[in-house]
C-alpha positions in Angstrom: -0.1 0.1 0.0 1.1 4.0 -1.1 1.8 5.5 2.5 -0.7 8.5 1.9 -1.2 11.3 4.4 -4.2 12.2 2.8 -7.1 10.4 4.1 -10.6 10.1 2.1 -12.2 12.5 1.8 -9.5 14.6 2.2 -9.5 17.6 -0.5 -6.5 19.8 0.9 -2.9 19.0 2.0 -1.9 19.5 5.1 -1.3 23.2 5.2 -3.8 23.9 3.3 -3.9 24.1 -0.6 -5.3 22.2 -2.8 -3.0 19.6 -3.5 -2.1 20.0 -7.8 0.2 16.8 -9.0 1.8 17.0 -12.9 1.0 14.0 -14.4 2.5 12.7 -17.3 0.3 11.0 -20.2 0.6 10.4 -24.2 0.1 13.1 -27.1 -3.1 10.5 -27.6 -4.3 10.7 -23.9 -4.1 15.0 -24.4 -6.2 15.5 -27.2 -8.3 13.9 -26.0 -8.8 14.6 -22.3 -12.0 17.0 -21.9 -13.8 18.2 -18.7 -15.3 15.1 -17.1 -13.4 12.9 -19.0 -10.2 10.9 -17.9 -6.6 10.2 -18.6 -3.7 7.5 -17.1 -0.1 8.4 -16.3 3.0 8.9 -14.7 3.3 10.9 -11.8 5.8 13.9 -12.3 9.8 13.1 -10.3 7.8 9.7 -9.7 9.2 6.2 -11.7 7.0 3.3 -11.1 3.6 6.1 -10.0 0.6 5.2 -11.8 -2.6 7.9 -11.7 -5.6 7.6 -13.4 -7.3 10.9 -13.3 -10.9 11.1 -13.5 -11.2 14.8 -15.1 -12.8 17.8 -13.7 -13.4 21.6 -15.4 -10.6 22.6 -17.7 -9.5 25.9 -16.9 -7.5 28.1 -18.8 -3.3 27.0 -18.2 -1.0 30.1 -17.7 2.0 29.3 -18.6 4.7 28.7 -15.5 8.9 30.3 -16.1 10.4 27.1 -15.8 7.9 25.4 -17.9 9.9 22.9 -21.2 8.6 25.6 -24.5 8.8 21.9 -26.6 5.4 20.3 -23.9 2.1 21.1 -24.4 0.3 21.8 -20.5 -3.5 21.6 -19.4 -4.5 22.0 -16.6 -8.4 20.8 -15.3 -9.3 21.5 -11.2 -12.2 19.3 -9.3 -10.1 16.1 -10.2 -10.8 12.6 -9.0 -7.0 11.3 -8.2 -5.9 6.9 -7.8 -2.7 5.6 -7.6 -0.9 2.7 -8.5 2.2 0.6 -8.7 2.1 -1.0 -12.8 -0.2 0.2 -16.0 -1.3 -3.4 -15.2 -2.9 -2.7 -11.4 -3.7 0.2 -12.5 -5.6 -0.7 -16.0 -7.2 -4.1 -13.3 -8.0 -1.1 -11.6 -6.2 -1.9 -8.6 -5.8 1.6 -7.2 -3.5 1.7 -4.0 -4.7 4.3 -2.7 -8.1 5.9 -1.9 -9.6 7.9 -4.1 -8.4 11.9 -3.5 -10.9 14.3 -4.1 -10.7 18.1 -5.6 -7.1 17.6 -6.6 -5.8 20.1 -9.9 -4.5 18.4 -12.3 -2.1 19.1 -14.8 -1.4 16.7 -17.8 1.4 17.5 -20.0 3.0 15.5 -23.2 
């Protein structure tokens, strides 16, 4: 089981800020992503941690100074996020954590 500091239904980090995750997705999933849709991919900076995200409402993405100009980004708020240790686990819906609701997700490819 993944060790997460959040309980089912939590909507904020311990510091009171909403959680933000950056998820690397395929170009096909990036282009098909829409509000109330879903994507799966890998979390930025974590090898072996796969994510399934039920997307919330898409917002305008405002580029950050450290963004890679060769990378495309989109942002969704109010997402439900699930974690798995492998793509196979993800495909089977065998998640390592409870749903992290109301998460902001940036997808990129």
